[in-house]
C-alpha positions, 0 to 999 in steps of 0.5 A: 499499499505505501509502495502505490501511495510513493508511486502516486506521489512521485508521479504527480510531484514529477509533473509538477516541477516539470511544468511552470506553475501560475497562479489565476484568480478567475477574472484573470483567468476570464480576461485572459481567455478573451484576449488569448482564446481562439474563440475571441480571435474568431468573434473579433474577425467575425466583427471585422467582417460585419464592420466592412459590410456596413462600410460597403453599404455607407459607400453605396450611397455616396457617389462613385467616381469611375474611369473607363475606356477601351484601347487597341481595338483594331479591326480588319475583316469583312462586315455584311452590310446592306444598301440603302438605296436598292437593299442589296447586301454585300461585303464591306472591307473594315480597316480601323482601330478604336480608342476611347476614354471616359470618367463617369460618376454614379449617385444612387437615389435611395429615396426613389431608387433611381440612379443618376449618371454624369460622365465625360469622354473622348473616342478616336477611330484611325481608319486605315487603307484607301480610305486613311484618316482620323475621327475624333467623337466627343462628349464634354458632358453627359447627364443620364437619370433611369428612374423604375417606376412602381418597382421594388426599391431596395435603397429603401429597405437596405436604408431600414435593415443595413443599420440593423445589421451592423448594431446586431453584429456589434451586439453578437460579438459583446455576446461572444465575449461574454459567451467566453467569460461563461466558458472560462468560469466553467473550465476554470471551477473544473481545474478547482474542483478536480484539484480539491477533489485530488487533494481531498483524496490525498487527505482521505487516504492519509486520515484512513490510514491513520484510522486503519492503524487506529482500528488494528490496535482496537481490533486487538483489544476487542473494541472493533470487529473483524468487519468493521477492520476490512471496511476500513482497509477496503476504503484505504484501498479505494482511496489510493485508487482514487488518488490516480483517478483524480490526477488524470481528471486534473490533467484533462480539466487543466488541458482544457482551461489551457485551450480555452486560455491560449496557453501550452499543454505544459502549463500549469494552472493554480485556481485561487479562489476569492470567497467573497461574494458581490452582493448583488440583488436584481430586478426581473424587469429591469434585466428584461428591459436590458435584455430587448435594450443591449442584446442581439434578441430584439434586432433578430425580432426587427430584422426577421420582420423587416426582411419578411416585409421586404420580401411582400414588397418585392413579390407584389412589385414584380407582380404588376405593371413594371415601368422605367423612365430613362432621359438623357441630356448631353454635348456631342461633336466630332471632327477630324482633329481634337480641338474640332471635336470639342469646339461648338458641341451639338446637345442631345436629349434622349428620354423615353418610357419603358413597360412591361405588363402581365397579361397571363401568368398563370397565377405565378405572381400572385403565388409569389406574393401568397407565398411572401405573405405566408412566409411573413405571417410565419415569422410573426408567430415566431417573434412571438414565440420567441418573445414569451421563451424569451421571458422565461428564460430571463424569469429563470436566470434572474431567479436562479442568481438572486437565490445563489448566493445565499445557497453559497452562505449556506453550503460554506456554512455547512462545509465548515460544520461537516468539517469539523464534525469529522475531526471530531469524530475522528478523535472519538473514534481514536478513543474508541467512542465512535464506529466506522460506520460513524466515520464513514458517514461523517467523512462522506458528509464532509465530502459531499459539503466541500463538493456542494459548495465549489458546485454553489460558487461555480453556479453564482458565477456561471448565473452572473455571467449568464445575465452579462450575456444576455443583458450586455450590462455590467450589474456590478458597475451599472454600465453597458458592456461597450466596445472600442470599435477603433481598436477591434478595426485598426488594431490600435 
């Protein structure tokens, strides 16, 4: 038995001295996870993606400038043409090169859904062969406008949805950070609990070994039966096995925490327990209000409803008549020299109205509208159900947190009582005034009280960070949880 104990202790000591130990409080573990974990990196990258999608939307509402053109378009071929005089068809040789360049400014009009263009361009045609020559064609300035009529306006819906999408992306990031904090709480307490179980198993082994030696002396005196003596021996054997099993669990929990914190596998974290709990009570109505105000829950519902309404309006617009108005005004001139192409330009006006009216489509348009309406009704029902489920979830979380601090105080007192009672029963057993059954019962109660206390502490902090995740609100400071977007995007 002593040999088994020696081997287990030796392996544990070797592991302790071959790795670098680091003491870490719960708050320090959470901070490390928020900066070094893979989950934190993924959350930041997702937010950066959302940010640039938002920037692209903002840019779509600003004027854009494009340089366009074609260079070196050489054409030497036969082209089939019809004579305007007698209608005969014949092939005509083409031998020319075309070059052109232009500058265009474009502005979307969100209110109407139209697009305004302003551009200037210059083209040159070099004719080769017998009709050698050069022709310049310029459009110093041209203004063009295209306006769909009775059509779906995507700019209108983007204006309603895109700002909410960006805000949702920001809240998703903050929620991801709070989820990382929750994961860190669970991983940190897992290491703490398994280490405490390992220490408890070692202490139990040593105490049982002492009581086993006492029982041997009492067996000789006839105050302990052979059955009770064997019970202690069996318990000592089980305790020796428990030491090795708990050592493995400690290592597994340590590796899981290292992975979350971004540490190497060889790192050894020693959790430092701070038993002082904040005196804090939260109100259900306040928490519910904060969840709707700060979390992504409310925005998810709003965006889903807006998308559903947008799909209905799009289906209705595509079902009926479609019309589009276009107009263009500008100046143009051609000449054999570049100055001539800009001298006394002629004005040009082009405008018109195009339309399409479905006469008979076998009900396809109506079907798309009804399908979109049905989907909208489903979304409305889902939003209502989600709100009811959310209220119940928040109510349960608030009740759990408000009760948990008191539960921790009770379990802490129970641990103190169980520990003192176990010590007293061991003293009584040495004096021959307690049975093995009483000793085992006192030890079991002490073990259970210690495990219950750590479990209640873990549940307290898990409940607290769950409320933070639901509300994106720091109840200790009384402020909303914010992020520095410039630091996120620019890394400054």
